[in-house]
C-alpha positions in Angstrom: 121.5 193.2 -265.8 118.6 194.4 -263.1 116.8 192.7 -261.1 113.2 191.9 -261.1 111.5 194.1 -258.3 110.4 192.0 -255.4 107.7 193.0 -252.8 108.2 191.9 -249.2 105.8 192.3 -246.2 106.9 192.6 -242.9 104.3 192.4 -239.6 105.3 194.4 -236.7 104.9 191.7 -234.3 107.6 189.2 -232.8 110.6 188.9 -234.7 111.1 191.0 -238.1 113.3 188.7 -240.3 113.7 189.4 -244.3 114.3 186.8 -246.5 117.7 187.7 -249.1 117.3 191.2 -250.1 120.2 190.8 -252.7 120.4 192.8 -255.7 116.8 195.1 -254.6 116.9 198.2 -254.0 114.5 201.2 -252.4 114.4 204.7 -251.8 111.0 205.4 -250.0 109.4 202.4 -248.4 107.4 202.5 -246.0 103.8 201.3 -246.0 101.3 203.3 -244.3 99.6 200.7 -242.9 102.0 199.4 -240.3 103.6 197.0 -243.1 107.4 197.7 -244.0 108.2 196.6 -247.5 111.4 196.9 -249.5 111.6 197.3 -253.3 114.2 197.6 -256.0 117.2 198.4 -254.3 121.1 197.4 -254.5 122.4 197.2 -251.0 123.2 193.2 -251.3 121.9 193.1 -247.4 120.2 189.7 -246.5 119.0 188.0 -243.5 117.8 190.9 -240.9 116.1 190.2 -238.2 114.9 193.4 -235.8 112.7 192.4 -232.2 109.4 193.8 -231.6 111.0 196.0 -229.1 114.0 196.1 -227.1 115.8 198.0 -224.2 118.6 200.6 -224.7 120.6 203.0 -223.2 122.4 206.1 -223.8 125.4 205.4 -225.1 125.0 201.7 -225.5 125.8 199.7 -228.5 123.0 197.5 -230.3 123.7 194.8 -232.6 121.2 193.2 -235.2 121.4 190.1 -237.5 121.9 191.1 -240.7 124.8 190.5 -243.5 126.1 193.0 -245.9 126.1 196.1 -243.7 129.5 198.3 -243.9 131.0 200.1 -241.4 130.2 203.7 -242.0 126.3 202.9 -243.3 124.1 205.5 -241.5 121.4 204.0 -239.3 118.3 206.4 -239.5 115.5 206.0 -236.9 112.2 208.1 -237.5 109.8 208.1 -235.4 106.7 206.4 -235.7 104.5 209.9 -234.4 106.5 212.4 -235.9 108.4 212.1 -238.9 110.3 215.4 -238.0 111.6 213.0 -234.9 114.8 211.1 -236.0 118.2 210.2 -235.0 121.3 209.3 -237.1 123.7 207.1 -236.0 126.5 204.7 -237.7 127.5 200.9 -238.0 130.5 200.7 -235.8 131.1 197.2 -236.0 130.0 194.3 -238.4 130.3 190.3 -238.4 129.3 187.9 -241.1 125.8 188.3 -239.9 125.2 191.1 -237.8 126.0 194.7 -237.7 126.3 197.2 -234.8 125.5 201.3 -234.1 125.2 203.4 -230.7 122.6 205.2 -229.3 123.6 208.8 -229.1 122.4 211.5 -226.7 119.0 213.0 -226.9 117.3 209.8 -228.0 113.9 209.6 -226.8 111.9 206.2 -226.2 109.2 205.0 -228.6 108.2 203.1 -231.7 110.7 203.9 -235.0 111.2 202.7 -238.4 115.0 201.7 -238.8 116.7 202.4 -242.1 120.2 202.1 -243.7 121.5 205.0 -245.5 124.7 204.3 -248.1 125.6 206.9 -250.2 122.4 208.4 -252.1 120.3 205.5 -251.2 118.2 204.2 -248.5 116.7 200.8 -247.8 114.1 200.3 -244.8 115.0 197.3 -242.5 111.7 197.4 -240.0 110.5 199.1 -237.2 110.5 198.1 -233.5 109.9 200.0 -230.0 112.9 201.0 -228.5 112.5 201.3 -224.4 115.2 203.9 -223.2 116.2 202.6 -220.1 118.7 204.0 -217.1 121.2 202.0 -215.2 119.0 199.4 -213.5 122.5 197.4 -211.5 121.0 197.5 -207.9 121.9 196.1 -205.0 120.6 193.1 -203.4 119.2 193.7 -200.0 118.7 190.8 -197.5 115.4 189.1 -197.5 114.5 190.4 -201.1 113.7 187.7 -203.7 112.6 190.2 -206.3 113.6 193.3 -207.3 113.5 196.0 -210.4 113.4 199.6 -211.5 110.3 200.9 -213.2 111.4 203.4 -215.8 110.1 205.6 -218.7 111.8 207.2 -221.4 115.5 206.7 -219.0 113.7 207.6 -215.9 112.9 206.3 -212.8 109.1 206.4 -212.2 107.9 206.8 -208.2 105.2 205.7 -207.0 104.2 202.7 -209.0 102.6 199.5 -207.1 104.3 196.4 -207.6 103.4 192.8 -206.8 104.1 189.1 -206.8 100.2 188.3 -206.1 100.6 188.1 -202.3 102.8 191.1 -201.1 102.2 194.4 -202.7 104.8 197.5 -202.6 105.9 200.7 -204.1 108.5 201.9 -206.4 111.2 204.8 -204.5 112.0 207.9 -205.5 114.3 206.8 -208.7 111.5 203.5 -209.2 113.4 201.0 -207.7 111.5 198.3 -205.6 111.7 195.1 -203.5 109.8 192.2 -202.6 110.0 189.5 -200.6 108.6 187.1 -202.6 107.8 183.1 -202.0 106.8 183.2 -205.8 104.1 181.6 -205.0 102.1 182.6 -208.0 105.0 182.8 -210.6 104.9 186.6 -211.4 106.1 190.0 -210.4 103.4 192.4 -212.1 102.8 196.0 -211.9 99.7 198.0 -211.4 100.1 200.1 -214.5 99.7 203.9 -213.6 97.7 206.3 -215.0 99.1 208.0 -218.2 101.3 205.2 -218.9 101.1 202.2 -221.2 103.1 198.6 -221.3 104.6 196.8 -224.4 102.0 194.2 -225.6 102.6 191.2 -226.8 99.8 191.0 -229.9 97.0 192.9 -227.6 98.1 191.6 -224.6 99.6 193.6 -222.4 102.7 192.8 -220.8 102.4 194.0 -217.4 103.9 190.8 -215.8 107.1 189.2 -215.6 107.5 185.3 -214.7 109.5 184.6 -211.8 111.6 181.0 -211.3 110.3 179.0 -208.3 113.9 179.5 -206.7 113.2 181.1 -203.6 116.8 181.5 -202.6 117.8 183.0 -206.2 117.1 186.8 -206.2 115.4 187.9 -209.6 115.7 191.5 -211.1 112.7 192.1 -213.1 112.4 196.0 -214.5 109.5 197.3 -216.3 109.7 199.9 -218.9 106.5 202.1 -219.5 105.8 204.1 -222.3 104.2 207.7 -221.5 100.2 208.4 -222.9 97.6 210.6 -222.1 95.0 208.1 -221.1 93.1 210.4 -219.0 90.0 210.3 -221.5 89.5 206.7 -222.5 87.0 204.4 -223.4 87.1 200.5 -222.1 84.9 197.9 -224.1 84.1 195.3 -221.9 83.5 191.8 -224.1 81.8 188.8 -221.5 81.6 185.4 -222.7 83.1 184.9 -226.2 82.8 181.2 -226.2 84.7 180.1 -228.9 85.3 176.4 -229.6 85.1 175.8 -233.2 81.3 175.1 -233.2 78.3 176.1 -234.5 80.3 178.2 -237.1 81.2 180.4 -234.0 84.8 181.0 -235.9 82.8 182.8 -239.0 80.0 184.6 -236.4 82.7 186.5 -234.6 84.8 187.3 -237.9 82.2 188.3 -240.5 79.6 189.2 -237.7 81.2 190.7 -234.0 84.7 191.3 -235.1 84.0 194.5 -238.0 81.2 195.6 -235.4 83.8 195.7 -232.3 86.7 197.0 -234.9 84.5 199.8 -235.8 83.4 201.0 -232.6 87.2 200.8 -231.4 88.2 202.8 -234.6 86.0 205.4 -234.1 87.0 206.3 -231.0 90.4 206.0 -232.0 89.8 208.3 -234.8 88.9 211.1 -231.9 92.5 210.6 -230.5 90.6 208.6 -227.3 92.7 205.7 -226.1 90.8 202.1 -226.2 91.1 199.0 -224.1 89.1 195.9 -223.8 88.0 193.7 -221.2 87.0 190.2 -222.0 85.1 189.2 -218.6 85.9 185.8 -218.9 85.2 182.7 -220.9 86.8 183.5 -224.1 86.7 179.5 -224.5 84.7 176.5 -223.4 86.9 174.1 -221.3 84.1 171.1 -223.0 85.4 171.7 -226.1 89.2 172.1 -225.5 90.4 168.5 -226.0 87.5 167.4 -227.9 87.6 170.3 -230.7 91.2 170.8 -229.8 90.4 174.7 -229.2 91.8 176.1 -226.0 92.9 179.5 -224.9 96.1 179.0 -227.6 93.8 178.8 -230.2 91.8 182.4 -228.3 94.6 184.3 -228.9 94.8 184.8 -232.9 91.0 186.2 -232.6 92.2 188.1 -229.7 94.8 189.5 -231.7 92.2 190.6 -234.4 90.7 193.5 -232.2 92.3 196.7 -232.9 93.0 198.0 -229.4 95.0 196.3 -226.3 93.1 193.4 -224.4 93.0 192.7 -220.7 91.8 189.3 -219.9 89.7 187.8 -217.0 89.6 184.2 -216.2 86.1 182.4 -216.3 84.7 179.2 -215.3 85.0 177.6 -218.9 88.6 178.9 -219.2 89.9 176.4 -216.8 91.8 173.1 -217.9 89.2 170.5 -217.8 91.8 167.7 -217.2 92.6 168.7 -213.2 90.0 168.5 -210.4 92.1 171.0 -208.8 91.9 174.8 -208.7 95.3 176.1 -208.9 96.5 173.1 -211.2 93.6 173.8 -213.8 94.5 177.4 -213.6 98.2 176.7 -214.6 97.3 176.6 -218.6 95.4 180.3 -218.5 98.9 181.0 -216.2 101.1 179.6 -218.9 99.1 181.4 -222.0 97.7 184.8 -220.6 99.5 185.7 -217.0 98.1 186.4 -213.8 94.3 185.5 -212.8 94.4 188.7 -211.0 95.7 191.9 -211.1 95.1 195.5 -211.3 95.8 198.6 -213.4 95.1 202.6 -213.7 94.1 204.2 -217.2 93.9 207.8 -216.4 92.3 208.4 -213.2 90.6 205.7 -212.4 91.7 202.2 -211.2 91.0 199.1 -212.3 90.9 195.4 -210.3 90.6 192.6 -212.2 89.8 189.1 -209.6 89.4 185.6 -210.7 86.1 184.7 -208.4 85.7 181.1 -209.6 87.0 178.3 -207.7 87.1 175.4 -210.1 86.4 171.8 -208.5 85.9 169.7 -212.0 84.9 166.5 -209.8 86.5 163.5 -211.6 88.7 165.5 -213.9 92.1 163.6 -214.7 94.6 163.5 -217.4 92.4 162.6 -220.2 89.4 162.7 -218.6 87.4 165.8 -218.6 85.5 166.0 -215.4 82.4 167.3 -214.4 83.3 171.2 -214.3 81.9 172.1 -211.6 82.7 175.3 -209.5 82.1 177.5 -206.7 81.9 181.4 -206.8 84.4 183.5 -204.5 87.5 185.0 -204.0 90.3 183.3 -202.7 91.3 184.1 -199.1 95.1 185.2 -200.7 93.4 187.3 -203.5 91.1 189.0 -200.8 94.4 190.1 -198.9 96.2 191.0 -201.9 93.3 193.1 -202.6 93.3 195.0 -199.3 96.9 195.8 -200.0 96.5 197.0 -203.5 93.1 199.2 -202.4 95.3 200.7 -199.8 97.8 202.3 -201.8 94.9 204.5 -202.8 94.9 207.0 -200.4 92.4 209.3 -202.7 89.4 207.6 -201.8 87.6 209.5 -204.4 88.9 207.5 -207.1 86.8 205.6 -209.3 87.2 201.7 -208.7 86.5 199.3 -211.5 86.3 196.0 -210.7 85.9 193.4 -213.5 85.5 189.7 -212.8 83.5 186.8 -214.5 80.6 185.6 -212.2 78.4 188.2 -210.7 78.4 190.0 -206.9 74.9 190.0 -206.9 72.3 187.7 -208.6 69.4 188.8 -211.3 67.2 190.8 -209.8 63.5 189.6 -208.8 60.9 191.9 -208.4 58.3 191.9 -205.9 54.4 192.5 -206.2 54.7 196.3 -206.6 57.5 196.0 -209.2 60.1 197.0 -207.0 63.6 195.0 -207.9 64.9 192.5 -204.8 68.7 191.9 -204.9 70.7 188.9 -204.0 74.4 188.6 -203.5 75.5 185.5 -205.6 79.2 185.4 -204.9 80.0 183.4 -201.9 82.2 185.9 -199.9 80.3 188.8 -201.5 79.5 190.6 -198.6 83.4 190.3 -197.7 84.0 192.2 -201.4 81.6 194.8 -200.6 83.2 195.7 -197.3 87.0 196.1 -199.0 85.6 198.3 -201.2 83.5 200.1 -198.7 86.1 203.4 -198.5 85.5 204.3 -202.2 82.7 206.5 -203.4 82.6 205.0 -206.5 82.4 201.8 -207.4 81.4 199.8 -210.6 81.3 196.3 -210.9 81.7 194.9 -214.4 80.6 190.9 -214.5 79.4 188.7 -217.4 78.9 184.6 -217.1 75.0 185.2 -217.0 74.2 185.9 -220.9 71.9 188.3 -219.7 72.0 192.4 -219.3 70.8 193.8 -215.5 72.0 196.0 -212.9 72.1 196.3 -209.3 72.1 199.6 -207.0 72.2 197.7 -203.7 74.9 199.9 -202.0 74.9 203.7 -201.6 78.6 203.6 -203.2 78.6 200.2 -205.7 77.0 199.5 -208.8 77.0 196.2 -210.5 76.8 195.6 -214.3 76.2 192.5 -215.4 76.6 192.5 -219.1 75.5 190.3 -221.6 77.3 187.7 -223.7 79.5 188.1 -227.7 78.1 184.8 -228.3 74.3 185.7 -227.3 73.2 182.3 -226.7 76.2 180.2 -227.3 76.7 181.7 -230.9 72.6 179.1 -231.4 70.4 181.6 -232.4 73.0 183.4 -235.7 74.1 179.5 -236.7 73.4 178.6 -240.1 69.9 177.3 -240.7 68.4 178.9 -237.7 67.2 181.9 -236.4 69.8 184.1 -238.4 69.9 186.5 -235.7 72.0 187.7 -232.4 69.9 187.3 -229.1 70.8 186.9 -225.7 68.6 184.6 -223.3 66.8 188.0 -222.1 66.1 189.3 -225.4 69.2 191.7 -225.2 71.3 191.3 -228.6 74.6 189.8 -228.3 76.8 192.9 -227.5 78.9 194.2 -225.5 79.6 197.7 -223.3 81.0 201.0 -224.3 82.4 203.0 -221.2 83.3 206.4 -221.7 85.8 207.9 -219.2 87.1 211.8 -219.1 89.3 212.4 -215.6 86.8 210.9 -212.8 83.6 211.2 -214.9 82.3 208.0 -216.3 79.6 207.2 -218.6 78.5 203.6 -220.6 76.1 202.1 -223.0 75.5 198.6 -224.1 76.2 198.3 -227.7 74.3 195.5 -229.6 76.2 194.1 -232.4 74.8 194.8 -235.8 73.1 197.8 -234.6 74.0 201.7 -234.1 74.5 202.6 -230.4 70.9 203.9 -230.2 69.4 200.8 -230.4 68.5 200.2 -226.5 64.8 198.6 -226.8 62.6 196.3 -228.7 58.8 196.4 -228.8 56.3 193.7 -229.4 52.6 194.0 -230.0 51.4 191.4 -227.8 48.4 190.9 -230.0 50.4 189.9 -232.8 52.1 187.1 -230.5 51.0 183.6 -230.4 53.9 180.8 -230.3 52.5 178.0 -231.6 54.4 174.8 -233.2 52.6 175.4 -236.8 54.1 178.8 -236.9 57.3 178.4 -235.1 58.2 174.7 -234.6 56.4 172.8 -237.0 58.3 169.5 -236.4 57.1 169.6 -232.7 53.6 169.8 -231.3 52.0 172.6 -229.3 52.0 171.1 -226.1 55.7 170.4 -226.2 56.0 174.1 -227.1 54.0 175.5 -224.2 56.4 174.4 -221.7 58.8 177.0 -223.0 56.5 179.3 -224.5 54.7 180.1 -221.6 52.1 183.0 -221.4 52.4 183.8 -225.5 51.3 180.1 -225.8 47.6 181.7 -225.7 46.4 184.6 -228.0 46.1 187.5 -226.4 43.7 190.5 -227.1 44.3 192.9 -224.7 45.8 195.9 -226.4 49.0 195.0 -224.7 52.4 196.4 -225.4 55.9 195.1 -224.0 59.4 197.1 -223.8 62.2 195.1 -223.5 65.1 197.8 -222.6 68.2 195.7 -222.2 70.3 198.6 -220.3 67.7 199.4 -217.8 68.7 200.8 -214.4 67.1 202.9 -211.9 67.5 206.1 -213.4 66.2 205.4 -216.6 62.6 207.1 -217.8 60.1 205.7 -220.1 57.4 207.5 -221.4 54.5 206.0 -223.6 51.4 207.8 -225.3 48.5 207.3 -227.1 46.8 210.4 -229.1 48.8 212.4 -226.4 47.6 210.9 -223.7 50.4 209.0 -221.2 49.8 205.2 -220.5 50.8 203.8 -217.4 54.0 202.2 -217.5 54.2 198.7 -215.5 57.5 196.8 -214.6 57.3 193.1 -215.0 59.3 190.0 -214.9 58.7 187.6 -217.9 60.4 185.9 -220.8 61.3 187.9 -224.2 59.3 186.1 -226.5 61.7 186.7 -229.9 64.3 184.4 -228.1 61.8 181.8 -227.8 61.3 181.4 -231.4 64.6 182.3 -231.9 66.5 179.1 -229.6 63.9 177.3 -227.8 61.5 176.3 -230.7 64.1 176.0 -233.0 65.7 173.7 -230.8 62.6 171.7 -230.5 61.9 171.9 -234.5 65.5 170.1 -234.9 64.0 167.5 -232.4 66.4 168.7 -230.1 65.8 169.1 -226.1 66.7 172.8 -225.3 69.8 172.9 -223.4 68.3 174.1 -220.0 70.9 176.8 -219.7 70.4 178.3 -222.7 66.6 178.6 -222.7 64.8 181.6 -222.3 64.3 182.9 -218.8 62.9 185.5 -217.0 64.0 189.2 -217.2 63.0 192.1 -214.8 64.2 194.8 -217.6 60.8 194.4 -219.8 57.8 196.6 -219.3 53.9 196.5 -220.3 51.6 199.1 -221.2 47.8 198.5 -222.3 46.5 200.7 -225.3 42.8 201.4 -225.9 42.9 199.8 -229.6 44.5 197.5 -231.5 45.8 200.0 -234.3 46.7 203.1 -232.3 50.2 204.5 -232.7 52.3 204.7 -229.3 55.3 207.3 -228.9 57.6 205.7 -226.9 60.3 208.0 -225.3 63.2 206.4 -223.0 66.1 208.5 -221.2 69.0 206.9 -219.8 70.6 208.5 -216.8 73.1 210.4 -218.8 69.9 212.0 -220.8 70.3 210.4 -223.8 67.0 209.9 -225.2 65.7 206.9 -227.8 62.5 206.5 -229.2 60.2 204.9 -231.6 56.7 205.9 -233.2 55.4 202.2 -232.8 52.5 201.6 -235.8 50.3 199.0 -234.8 49.6 196.2 -235.4 53.3 195.2 -235.3 54.7 191.7 -237.0 56.4 189.5 -234.6 59.0 187.3 -236.4 62.4 186.3 -236.3 63.6 189.4 -238.2 62.4 191.9 -236.1 64.2 194.8 -234.3 
């Protein structure tokens, strides 16, 4: 009697495990979306378990768990990237619950589909990443407590930077390294070289290995690299997720943010471009780690929904609020995500991830969330590590991207002439700038503020403070609120898109829910009069006026406000009325749409708007004065890369929560 058809799907992460497959047959059983399935075969094979990746050597034997295999079965290994690349081996040994085959000459590192051939029938077993290694039996050296080999496709890779967070070394011409490590950070990690990748666990690149605390024990930690071409790549900075299972944030992330980001990733991947995400910190919210049972472990599944590898950065809200000590409060982050500072390379670009938060958390103890206060600075150990890391880069024209959570510079202000005033915010920011002075092209990526701004104070360095994925902490998109997604400065919630091609760099801010060319919003100030009757009927004009500022009064001056969230000094703004150029003035003021999207609605709900969340002045606002209230304005905004964004502004233009 023929057995009933069953289909079993297997995800390619963690262990790939089959239930009993007795009486099931298959001939061509591989699903294009990356899930294997088995259907209708007669192999009597069951209990197969395959790891997500495995180190192998030429001539070495591989043993997998599985029942029902026979000596002489043919094991077929077929490359994911090119089905013409395949290798055959033979089962040379079996037990009641395992089978063994040998890796033969010519085999290459890669992800392979694994099948078994018996007679004329083929059964797919699963897939894994095979890392081809060389002989890594290297001798001890006196005083060196950590050693290892960095290799790819069975060959050692010279010149790879290896660190334990304090000491820094470089692999020799055989890919061998030694470190006199005190094992203080609990890690040894590599600065992934350009045009290589490492294995991911979920979406997290595994560039680190964990160490014991035993300084008398010599530990060998080897790293396998995968050869790729990422000389052309895209990095997506995603700041301040603040996932906490509140304000229906998880629904907003899944249904609004995630599809937008993945569409961006997929677009570039389809063009053959490698894509990576940088989180910029505050993926979680320490206040709610214990109240809502949502911390770093709960963040992981959401990170893994992105369609690219993710490099994480610790933010002030990613510390354990039960500890009033920076190091101890970081332990959960290290346990779940890895080192709090490190470096890596993509193509020709050197990236440095820094931890610039000193978490104080006064009053915190087991069972008690402290005040969650903190300082912003880079620890002395970390600063010394940074000097050593940068010293390994001899070409000072190498572009450096420094990524950290809190900004190097404060949000700029303007003087009476409209010129930007910049001030350092980071406690030891001057030291960081000094350590980077030898490099001609430095970009600093930061988050934390939930607003957009750019600072070009130093000749070689530009900071890009990136507004938040969560916008105003998920409030404006919360059920029953504004049904939009807007940050404190009027920027839509969004993320950066950084395109790298060799040493050439271009960037743009991408607003979630909009096309990439949505780079500014215009307001007809004649139409803006923020009153309680219109925007907070449960409140009062007097109460609302504290938040509405100048917009609490009727404006009949024919003025138009332009909010350009990606603005920097190289952008150009041209506004014409009846072919006549209007004078464009840069101002520091509040964005009116955010006032009615957050401040007014919180007042309307009988709540006091949280001081950190309220609308704040922004210096990326521009004002023009038209000659009449109903003329059309032609607005042309050009960014530093020559991209042009336009609007034919028909006036009067209505003011509402749904305006774009």
